[in-house]
C-alpha positions as CSV (number, residue, x, y, z in Angstrom):
1,M,-29.5,-121.8,-73.2
2,A,-28.9,-123.3,-69.8
3,V,-28.6,-120.9,-67.0
4,K,-25.8,-121.6,-64.6
5,Q,-27.1,-121.8,-61.1
6,A,-25.3,-119.7,-58.4
7,K,-23.4,-121.8,-56.0
8,H,-25.3,-121.9,-52.8
9,I,-23.3,-121.0,-49.7
10,S,-24.5,-122.6,-46.6
11,R,-24.7,-120.7,-43.4
12,Q,-21.9,-122.9,-41.9
13,E,-19.6,-122.2,-44.9
14,L,-20.3,-118.4,-44.6
15,K,-19.5,-118.5,-40.9
16,T,-16.3,-120.4,-41.7
17,N,-15.2,-117.9,-44.3
18,Q,-15.9,-115.0,-41.9
19,V,-13.8,-116.7,-39.3
20,Q,-11.0,-117.3,-41.7
21,D,-11.1,-113.7,-42.9
22,L,-11.0,-112.6,-39.3
23,L,-8.1,-114.9,-38.5
24,S,-6.3,-113.7,-41.6
25,H,-6.8,-110.0,-40.6
26,S,-5.8,-110.8,-37.1
27,A,-2.6,-112.5,-38.2
28,E,-1.8,-109.6,-40.5
29,A,-2.3,-107.2,-37.6
30,V,-0.2,-109.3,-35.2
31,L,2.5,-109.6,-37.9
32,A,2.4,-105.8,-38.5
33,H,2.5,-105.2,-34.7
34,K,5.5,-107.5,-34.4
35,M,7.3,-105.8,-37.2
36,T,6.6,-102.4,-35.6
37,V,8.0,-103.7,-32.4
38,V,11.1,-105.0,-34.2
39,Y,11.6,-101.6,-35.9
40,V,11.2,-99.8,-32.6
41,V,13.7,-102.2,-30.9
42,I,16.1,-101.7,-33.8
43,A,15.8,-97.9,-33.5
44,V,16.3,-98.1,-29.8
45,L,19.4,-100.2,-30.2
46,V,20.8,-97.8,-32.9
47,V,20.2,-94.8,-30.6
48,A,21.6,-96.6,-27.6
49,G,24.6,-97.7,-29.6
50,G,25.2,-94.2,-30.8
51,I,25.0,-92.8,-27.2
52,F,27.3,-95.5,-25.9
53,G,29.7,-94.9,-28.8
54,W,29.7,-91.1,-28.2
55,R,30.3,-91.6,-24.5
56,F,33.1,-94.0,-25.1
57,Y,34.6,-91.5,-27.6
58,A,34.1,-88.6,-25.2
59,Q,35.7,-90.6,-22.3
60,R,38.7,-91.4,-24.5
61,Q,39.1,-87.8,-25.6
62,T,38.9,-86.7,-21.9
63,V,41.6,-89.1,-20.9
64,K,43.9,-87.9,-23.7
65,A,43.1,-84.3,-22.8
66,E,43.9,-84.9,-19.2
67,A,47.3,-86.4,-20.0
68,A,48.1,-83.5,-22.4
69,F,46.9,-80.9,-19.8
70,N,49.1,-82.5,-17.1
71,D,52.1,-82.2,-19.4
72,A,51.4,-78.6,-19.9
73,M,51.0,-78.0,-16.2
74,R,54.3,-79.5,-15.4
75,I,55.9,-76.9,-17.6
76,Y,53.8,-74.1,-16.2
77,S,54.8,-75.1,-12.6
78,A,58.4,-75.8,-13.5
79,P,61.1,-74.0,-11.5
80,V,63.2,-71.2,-12.9
81,V,66.9,-71.6,-12.0
82,A,69.6,-69.0,-12.1
83,A,72.5,-69.4,-14.5
84,G,75.2,-71.8,-13.0
85,Q,72.8,-73.4,-10.6
86,P,73.1,-77.2,-10.8
87,P,70.1,-78.9,-12.5
88,Q,67.7,-80.9,-10.4
89,P,67.5,-84.6,-11.3
90,N,64.3,-85.6,-13.2
91,V,63.0,-82.0,-13.0
92,T,62.4,-79.8,-16.0
93,T,63.8,-76.3,-15.3
94,Y,63.9,-73.0,-17.3
95,S,66.4,-70.2,-17.2
96,N,63.7,-67.5,-17.1
97,D,60.0,-67.0,-16.8
98,A,59.5,-65.9,-20.4
99,Q,61.0,-69.1,-21.7
100,K,58.9,-71.2,-19.3
101,Y,55.6,-69.5,-20.0
102,Q,56.2,-69.5,-23.8
103,A,56.7,-73.2,-23.7
104,A,53.6,-73.8,-21.5
105,L,51.5,-71.5,-23.7
106,A,52.2,-73.7,-26.7
107,K,51.2,-76.8,-24.8
108,F,48.0,-75.3,-23.5
109,Q,47.0,-74.0,-26.9
110,S,47.5,-77.5,-28.3
111,V,45.2,-79.0,-25.6
112,A,42.5,-76.4,-26.0
113,G,42.6,-76.7,-29.8
114,Q,42.5,-80.5,-29.9
115,Y,40.0,-81.1,-27.1
116,P,37.7,-78.1,-27.0
117,Q,34.7,-80.1,-25.7
118,T,36.4,-81.6,-22.7
119,R,36.9,-80.1,-19.3
120,P,40.7,-80.2,-19.5
121,G,40.5,-78.6,-22.9
122,Q,38.4,-75.7,-21.5
123,L,40.6,-75.4,-18.5
124,A,43.6,-75.2,-20.8
125,L,42.1,-72.0,-22.2
126,Y,42.2,-70.4,-18.8
127,Y,45.9,-71.3,-18.3
128,E,46.6,-70.2,-21.9
129,A,45.3,-66.8,-20.9
130,L,47.4,-66.8,-17.7
131,C,50.5,-67.6,-19.7
132,E,49.7,-64.7,-22.1
133,T,49.3,-62.3,-19.1
134,H,52.7,-63.4,-17.8
135,L,54.2,-62.7,-21.2
136,G,52.6,-59.3,-21.3
137,Q,50.2,-60.3,-24.1
138,N,47.1,-58.8,-22.5
139,V,45.2,-58.3,-25.8
140,Q,45.6,-62.0,-26.6
141,A,44.6,-62.9,-23.0
142,I,41.4,-60.9,-23.2
143,T,40.5,-62.7,-26.5
144,T,41.2,-66.1,-24.9
145,L,39.2,-65.3,-21.7
146,T,36.3,-63.9,-23.7
147,T,36.1,-67.3,-25.5
148,L,36.1,-69.2,-22.2
149,E,33.6,-66.8,-20.7
150,K,31.0,-68.2,-23.1
151,S,31.6,-71.7,-21.8
152,S,28.6,-73.7,-20.7
153,N,30.6,-74.6,-17.6
154,R,29.6,-72.0,-15.0
155,D,32.8,-72.3,-13.0
156,F,35.1,-71.9,-15.9
157,A,33.1,-69.0,-17.2
158,S,33.3,-67.3,-13.8
159,M,37.1,-67.9,-13.7
160,A,37.4,-66.3,-17.0
161,K,35.3,-63.3,-16.0
162,F,37.3,-62.8,-12.8
163,E,40.6,-62.9,-14.7
164,L,39.2,-60.5,-17.2
165,A,38.3,-58.1,-14.4
166,Q,41.8,-58.3,-13.1
167,I,43.3,-57.5,-16.4
168,Y,41.0,-54.6,-16.9
169,D,42.0,-53.3,-13.5
170,Q,45.6,-53.5,-14.4
171,T,45.3,-51.9,-17.8
172,G,43.3,-48.8,-16.9
173,K,39.7,-50.0,-17.6
174,P,38.1,-49.6,-14.2
175,Q,34.5,-49.4,-15.4
176,Q,34.7,-52.8,-17.2
177,A,36.4,-54.3,-14.2
178,V,33.7,-53.1,-11.7
179,Q,31.0,-54.3,-14.1
180,L,32.4,-57.8,-14.1
181,Y,33.0,-57.9,-10.4
182,N,29.3,-57.0,-9.8
183,Q,28.2,-59.7,-12.2
184,L,30.2,-62.2,-10.3
185,L,28.8,-61.0,-7.0
186,Q,25.3,-61.6,-8.3
187,N,26.2,-65.1,-9.7
188,S,29.0,-66.5,-7.6
189,S,30.4,-69.9,-8.2
190,V,32.3,-72.6,-6.4
191,L,35.7,-71.7,-7.9
192,V,35.1,-67.9,-7.7
193,P,33.2,-67.5,-4.4
194,K,31.7,-64.2,-3.3
195,P,34.4,-63.3,-0.6
196,I,37.1,-63.5,-3.2
197,V,35.2,-61.2,-5.5
198,L,34.6,-58.8,-2.6
199,L,38.3,-58.7,-1.8
200,A,39.2,-57.9,-5.4
201,L,36.5,-55.2,-5.6
202,A,37.7,-53.7,-2.3
203,A,41.3,-53.7,-3.7
204,H,40.0,-52.0,-6.8
205,Y,38.6,-49.1,-4.7
206,Q,41.6,-48.9,-2.3
207,Q,43.2,-46.1,-4.2
208,S,40.3,-44.4,-5.9
209,D,37.7,-44.6,-3.2
210,P,39.2,-45.7,0.2
211,A,35.8,-45.2,2.0
212,Q,34.2,-47.7,-0.3
213,A,37.1,-50.1,0.2
214,V,36.7,-49.9,3.9
215,R,33.0,-50.7,3.7
216,L,33.7,-53.7,1.5
217,Y,36.4,-55.0,3.9
218,Q,34.1,-54.6,6.8
219,Q,31.4,-56.4,5.0
220,I,33.8,-59.3,4.4
221,K,34.6,-59.4,8.1
222,R,31.0,-59.3,9.1
223,D,29.6,-61.8,6.6
224,Y,32.5,-64.2,6.5
225,P,34.1,-64.2,10.0
226,D,36.8,-66.7,10.8
227,T,37.8,-67.2,7.2
228,T,41.0,-66.5,5.3
229,A,39.1,-63.7,3.4
230,A,38.3,-62.0,6.7
231,D,41.9,-62.2,7.8
232,Q,43.0,-60.6,4.5
233,A,40.3,-57.9,5.0
234,T,41.7,-57.1,8.4
235,Q,45.2,-56.8,7.1
236,Q,44.0,-54.4,4.3
237,L,42.0,-52.4,6.7
238,S,45.1,-51.7,8.8
239,L,46.6,-50.0,5.7
240,L,43.7,-47.6,5.3
241,P,43.5,-44.6,7.6
242,S,39.7,-44.7,7.9
243,G,39.8,-48.5,8.5
244,K,42.1,-48.4,11.6
245,S,40.3,-49.0,14.8
């Protein structure tokens, strides 16, 4: 039986095969790398598209929220006219405060409910609470302000905290009011600066602890001279026996 001889592979052919294998693997690697780059580019484009789409959506929501908020503010700022007084052209008027604030409240609630993630929507919460206090709905106002107090916007949260302190002062909860005033003094903000908080805290003590009120008013005059807050402190000091010079 004839034995089939193994095919002899020359050194040149072996070298050629090795080169071909190397080129083949290199091509596969390059192709794989290119596909990886393509996948990365596609992923980046998808993420960028999502970000752009979200920003576009957020901007549109903010524009709508601003328009709705401005409509609510026009009601909130509308004049109240006495019965029989001639109407003003192109001006919305109301016959009493309760009617006006009730109408504004509904508008602000709508803005806050539809656009809660926008700045106008969060600010609408603040004015919603103001309307509620004007209407004597302090319990509802506290609930509304407590929601705004948790806002990631430091200024809006400070505004809510200050208004809460004012309500607590007016409804016989002095300890809660002082606690909030002190928190605001430790973390003042642009919209609720420290002199304003000091004035409110001094007013809080004006009846219960006049000496403490005098110290606070004097602090305002010393730390913030030539300001409106200092002028108000001077006026209040003149009403306190121990504050008269």
